[in-house]
LUMLUMZA-317051 format. One record per residue (C-alpha): residue number from 1; x, y, z. Coordinates in Angstrom, 3 decimals, m for minus. Layout:
N
(guza NUM,(X,Y,Z)) ...
//
This chain:
273
(guza 1,(m47.796,m16.297,59.045)) (guza 2,(m48.550,m19.220,61.357)) (guza 3,(m47.899,m21.643,58.504)) (guza 4,(m44.533,m19.971,57.819)) (guza 5,(m43.512,m20.205,61.489)) (guza 6,(m44.594,m23.863,61.569)) (guza 7,(m42.475,m24.594,58.485)) (guza 8,(m39.450,m22.918,60.048)) (guza 9,(m39.908,m24.877,63.290)) (guza 10,(m40.257,m28.154,61.391)) (guza 11,(m37.136,m27.390,59.344)) (guza 12,(m35.104,m26.612,62.474)) (guza 13,(m36.302,m29.760,64.237)) (guza 14,(m35.627,m31.897,61.160)) (guza 15,(m32.120,m30.470,60.856)) (guza 16,(m31.376,m31.168,64.508)) (guza 17,(m32.687,m34.723,64.282)) (guza 18,(m30.664,m35.310,61.121)) (guza 19,(m27.478,m34.134,62.870)) (guza 20,(m28.382,m36.212,65.923)) (guza 21,(m28.791,m39.369,63.837)) (guza 22,(m25.635,m38.679,61.830)) (guza 23,(m23.662,m38.259,65.054)) (guza 24,(m25.235,m41.384,66.499)) (guza 25,(m24.462,m43.366,63.359)) (guza 26,(m20.805,m42.301,63.415)) (guza 27,(m20.567,m43.127,67.128)) (guza 28,(m22.106,m46.570,66.628)) (guza 29,(m19.770,m47.208,63.711)) (guza 30,(m16.730,m46.375,65.821)) (guza 31,(m17.899,m48.574,68.680)) (guza 32,(m18.427,m51.459,66.271)) (guza 33,(m14.891,m51.075,64.862)) (guza 34,(m13.545,m54.384,66.299)) (guza 35,(m16.426,m56.372,64.779)) (guza 36,(m16.238,m54.545,61.444)) (guza 37,(m12.483,m55.148,61.336)) (guza 38,(m12.835,m58.927,61.544)) (guza 39,(m16.009,m59.279,59.482)) (guza 40,(m15.240,m56.999,56.542)) (guza 41,(m12.407,m57.825,54.117)) (guza 42,(m9.430,m55.480,53.922)) (guza 43,(m9.958,m53.305,50.826)) (guza 44,(m7.388,m54.008,48.130)) (guza 45,(m6.923,m50.257,47.757)) (guza 46,(m5.575,m50.085,51.324)) (guza 47,(m2.987,m52.777,50.558)) (guza 48,(m1.938,m50.925,47.407)) (guza 49,(m1.526,m47.648,49.304)) (guza 50,(0.559,m49.339,51.990)) (guza 51,(2.690,m51.220,49.476)) (guza 52,(3.427,m48.077,47.485)) (guza 53,(3.988,m45.635,50.306)) (guza 54,(4.766,m47.268,53.641)) (guza 55,(8.256,m48.669,54.054)) (guza 56,(7.576,m50.208,57.478)) (guza 57,(4.760,m52.303,55.988)) (guza 58,(6.932,m53.409,53.074)) (guza 59,(9.600,m54.669,55.492)) (guza 60,(7.195,m56.866,57.439)) (guza 61,(7.187,m60.620,56.994)) (guza 62,(4.354,m61.916,54.833)) (guza 63,(2.753,m63.506,57.889)) (guza 64,(2.665,m60.144,59.707)) (guza 65,(1.209,m58.018,56.923)) (guza 66,(m2.424,m59.173,57.402)) (guza 67,(m2.172,m58.285,61.111)) (guza 68,(m0.950,m54.825,60.189)) (guza 69,(m3.734,m54.383,57.632)) (guza 70,(m6.407,m55.414,60.129)) (guza 71,(m5.095,m53.000,62.721)) (guza 72,(m5.092,m50.205,60.140)) (guza 73,(m8.741,m50.980,59.376)) (guza 74,(m9.645,m50.950,63.060)) (guza 75,(m7.995,m47.552,63.464)) (guza 76,(m9.849,m46.196,60.434)) (guza 77,(m13.211,m47.536,61.597)) (guza 78,(m12.810,m46.152,65.116)) (guza 79,(m11.740,m42.589,64.255)) (guza 80,(m13.436,m39.571,62.769)) (guza 81,(m11.187,m37.861,60.218)) (guza 82,(m12.040,m34.168,60.110)) (guza 83,(m10.729,m31.949,57.272)) (guza 84,(m9.568,m28.428,58.063)) (guza 85,(m8.997,m25.887,55.275)) (guza 86,(m9.553,m28.694,52.766)) (guza 87,(m12.763,m30.246,51.359)) (guza 88,(m12.115,m33.773,52.638)) (guza 89,(m9.404,m36.082,53.996)) (guza 90,(m8.432,m38.296,51.016)) (guza 91,(m8.473,m42.059,51.497)) (guza 92,(m4.687,m42.202,50.984)) (guza 93,(m4.191,m39.718,53.819)) (guza 94,(m6.527,m41.644,56.125)) (guza 95,(m4.790,m44.966,55.420)) (guza 96,(m1.266,m43.606,55.892)) (guza 97,(m2.135,m41.697,59.064)) (guza 98,(m3.672,m44.890,60.439)) (guza 99,(m0.525,m46.779,59.384)) (guza 100,(1.684,m44.376,61.359)) (guza 101,(m0.323,m45.157,64.500)) (guza 102,(m0.161,m48.903,63.799)) (guza 103,(3.592,m48.727,63.150)) (guza 104,(4.003,m47.407,66.683)) (guza 105,(1.528,m49.806,68.326)) (guza 106,(2.127,m52.937,66.251)) (guza 107,(3.803,m54.693,69.168)) (guza 108,(0.918,m53.689,71.460)) (guza 109,(m1.952,m55.737,69.987)) (guza 110,(m4.670,m54.361,72.272)) (guza 111,(m3.767,m50.681,71.970)) (guza 112,(m5.669,m48.567,69.415)) (guza 113,(m5.437,m45.059,70.963)) (guza 114,(m9.152,m45.303,71.722)) (guza 115,(m9.282,m42.083,73.746)) (guza 116,(m8.245,m40.137,70.648)) (guza 117,(m11.215,m40.628,68.354)) (guza 118,(m10.867,m37.475,66.230)) (guza 119,(m8.076,m36.815,63.710)) (guza 120,(m7.955,m33.245,62.391)) (guza 121,(m6.029,m32.887,59.138)) (guza 122,(m4.769,m29.578,57.708)) (guza 123,(m3.166,m29.355,54.261)) (guza 124,(m0.176,m27.377,55.606)) (guza 125,(1.177,m25.947,58.827)) (guza 126,(m1.635,m24.187,60.662)) (guza 127,(m1.863,m21.205,62.972)) (guza 128,(m2.907,m21.736,66.583)) (guza 129,(m4.798,m18.870,68.207)) (guza 130,(m3.807,m20.327,71.593)) (guza 131,(m0.022,m20.438,71.166)) (guza 132,(0.022,m17.784,68.400)) (guza 133,(2.424,m19.943,66.462)) (guza 134,(2.311,m22.167,63.393)) (guza 135,(2.163,m25.890,64.134)) (guza 136,(2.870,m29.086,62.215)) (guza 137,(0.854,m31.218,64.631)) (guza 138,(m0.380,m31.477,68.192)) (guza 139,(m2.379,m33.659,70.560)) (guza 140,(m5.292,m32.453,72.664)) (guza 141,(m6.092,m35.044,75.368)) (guza 142,(m8.994,m33.035,76.783)) (guza 143,(m11.024,m33.416,73.579)) (guza 144,(m9.432,m36.647,72.321)) (guza 145,(m7.956,m34.975,69.233)) (guza 146,(m4.806,m35.576,67.185)) (guza 147,(m3.989,m32.771,64.733)) (guza 148,(m1.663,m33.186,61.745)) (guza 149,(m0.396,m31.171,58.803)) (guza 150,(m0.645,m33.500,55.802)) (guza 151,(2.241,m31.770,53.994)) (guza 152,(4.568,m32.271,56.956)) (guza 153,(3.312,m35.804,57.500)) (guza 154,(4.255,m36.718,53.922)) (guza 155,(7.651,m35.036,54.240)) (guza 156,(8.435,m37.106,57.349)) (guza 157,(7.872,m40.390,55.544)) (guza 158,(9.493,m39.205,52.301)) (guza 159,(12.820,m39.191,54.161)) (guza 160,(12.663,m42.475,56.117)) (guza 161,(16.156,m42.127,57.607)) (guza 162,(15.618,m38.533,58.740)) (guza 163,(14.704,m38.477,62.449)) (guza 164,(11.876,m35.956,62.195)) (guza 165,(8.490,m37.470,61.497)) (guza 166,(5.420,m35.515,62.575)) (guza 167,(3.155,m38.570,62.240)) (guza 168,(5.194,m40.733,64.593)) (guza 169,(5.919,m37.764,66.854)) (guza 170,(2.258,m36.921,67.489)) (guza 171,(1.189,m40.566,67.690)) (guza 172,(3.908,m41.054,70.329)) (guza 173,(2.442,m38.175,72.343)) (guza 174,(m0.990,m39.787,72.073)) (guza 175,(0.398,m43.191,73.056)) (guza 176,(2.089,m41.936,76.189)) (guza 177,(m1.027,m39.989,77.205)) (guza 178,(m3.250,m42.997,76.448)) (guza 179,(m1.222,m44.951,78.980)) (guza 180,(m2.181,m42.576,81.830)) (guza 181,(m5.733,m41.577,80.853)) (guza 182,(m8.316,m43.707,82.665)) (guza 183,(m9.942,m45.460,79.743)) (guza 184,(m10.381,m48.958,78.389)) (guza 185,(m6.747,m48.751,77.316)) (guza 186,(m4.851,m47.901,80.472)) (guza 187,(m1.469,m48.695,82.010)) (guza 188,(m0.299,m50.943,79.184)) (guza 189,(3.284,m49.760,79.772)) (guza 190,(5.223,m51.374,82.595)) (guza 191,(5.483,m48.586,85.193)) (guza 192,(8.994,m49.547,86.283)) (guza 193,(10.140,m49.557,82.663)) (guza 194,(8.677,m46.138,81.801)) (guza 195,(10.218,m44.744,85.009)) (guza 196,(13.566,m46.193,83.981)) (guza 197,(13.184,m44.561,80.573)) (guza 198,(12.517,m41.181,82.195)) (guza 199,(15.540,m41.532,84.482)) (guza 200,(17.816,m42.174,81.536)) (guza 201,(16.193,m39.298,79.638)) (guza 202,(16.896,m36.894,82.488)) (guza 203,(20.486,m38.091,82.738)) (guza 204,(20.866,m37.675,78.979)) (guza 205,(19.504,m34.113,79.052)) (guza 206,(21.607,m33.110,82.052)) (guza 207,(24.782,m34.041,80.155)) (guza 208,(25.287,m31.339,77.467)) (guza 209,(28.263,m33.166,75.968)) (guza 210,(26.124,m36.215,75.252)) (guza 211,(22.760,m34.845,74.241)) (guza 212,(23.556,m32.552,71.315)) (guza 213,(25.197,m35.026,68.878)) (guza 214,(22.303,m37.514,68.762)) (guza 215,(18.847,m36.208,69.737)) (guza 216,(17.941,m32.689,68.696)) (guza 217,(17.846,m30.250,71.668)) (guza 218,(14.024,m30.019,71.482)) (guza 219,(13.882,m33.515,72.966)) (guza 220,(14.902,m32.107,76.334)) (guza 221,(11.875,m29.795,76.597)) (guza 222,(10.152,m32.334,78.872)) (guza 223,(9.700,m36.083,79.306)) (guza 224,(6.863,m36.238,76.772)) (guza 225,(8.890,m34.536,74.044)) (guza 226,(11.870,m36.751,74.816)) (guza 227,(9.698,m39.837,74.378)) (guza 228,(8.330,m38.609,71.035)) (guza 229,(11.768,m37.678,69.687)) (guza 230,(13.115,m41.039,70.869)) (guza 231,(10.305,m42.792,68.951)) (guza 232,(11.219,m40.917,65.768)) (guza 233,(14.850,m42.031,66.089)) (guza 234,(13.876,m45.564,67.108)) (guza 235,(12.195,m46.095,63.741)) (guza 236,(14.232,m43.771,61.489)) (guza 237,(17.740,m44.865,62.467)) (guza 238,(17.585,m47.839,64.831)) (guza 239,(21.156,m48.877,64.049)) (guza 240,(22.610,m45.515,65.105)) (guza 241,(20.259,m45.336,68.114)) (guza 242,(21.336,m48.787,69.264)) (guza 243,(24.996,m47.924,68.832)) (guza 244,(24.855,m44.484,70.483)) (guza 245,(22.328,m45.169,73.257)) (guza 246,(22.061,m48.946,73.750)) (guza 247,(20.302,m48.725,77.141)) (guza 248,(17.643,m46.292,75.917)) (guza 249,(17.177,m48.335,72.754)) (guza 250,(16.630,m51.514,74.751)) (guza 251,(14.066,m49.777,76.963)) (guza 252,(12.212,m48.521,73.877)) (guza 253,(12.315,m52.025,72.402)) (guza 254,(10.738,m53.471,75.555)) (guza 255,(8.171,m50.685,75.901)) (guza 256,(6.949,m50.950,72.304)) (guza 257,(7.571,m54.728,72.119)) (guza 258,(9.190,m54.582,68.728)) (guza 259,(12.664,m54.123,67.269)) (guza 260,(13.143,m52.122,64.042)) (guza 261,(16.669,m53.516,63.746)) (guza 262,(15.146,m56.922,63.018)) (guza 263,(13.090,m55.414,60.203)) (guza 264,(16.268,m53.999,58.690)) (guza 265,(17.905,m57.440,58.860)) (guza 266,(14.832,m59.062,57.279)) (guza 267,(14.813,m56.550,54.450)) (guza 268,(18.534,m56.973,53.802)) (guza 269,(18.149,m60.755,53.727)) (guza 270,(15.211,m60.512,51.317)) (guza 271,(17.145,m58.199,48.990)) (guza 272,(20.065,m60.653,48.889)) (guza 273,(17.910,m63.618,47.917)) 
//
């Protein structure tokens, strides 16, 4: 009997130590992400996935693609991808989810959404016991979690000119929260510029004749939703955004330090060569 109890105790202790070391190993790996990014070569598989499936990457100049690839690797190394209702998060899903974050932060070289170190991935829309509704994605700043439905993520990028993209939408929520959470990444947005953005957003939402034709009404839920919807439109249809809301577009361009219109011009020029 004593021997049996001793075996049970040893098994429990061994299991706990194994989990402790696994957690510690993952933590150390995430903390070493910057070093791993510059020391390890970018896997060719990642480049192939981006070339096949990520239009933003394909539009980049040749000189910018290695920067994008490195930032994707850093994101992958620094996050824990957690499958929900699926056996694992496939490598293609991990790479493309990372690419959506890098698309948004490409003009912000020192921003990696470090507070959000866990990415939960569901195969489809999932039910929330808190809101009692089905969700396509959400961001939980308290626990540093970004949640995505893989099906809806794919649908968003399958229609590049459609201004609903759950990947960009949730990454935009994370980005705006990252800016105000006291962390190593903090206050990277110019405060006057983000305040100016919010003023124009309020004016836009208070004018019912103006708001309905361009942004979907959901944008006017609050300033965070407006920012995320604006990000979707900024990348999906920059030409229409610039034409319809030139002031807001210019603020977005300065906040994110990039201009999707230039990528469109580059692609058009390349296609005409």
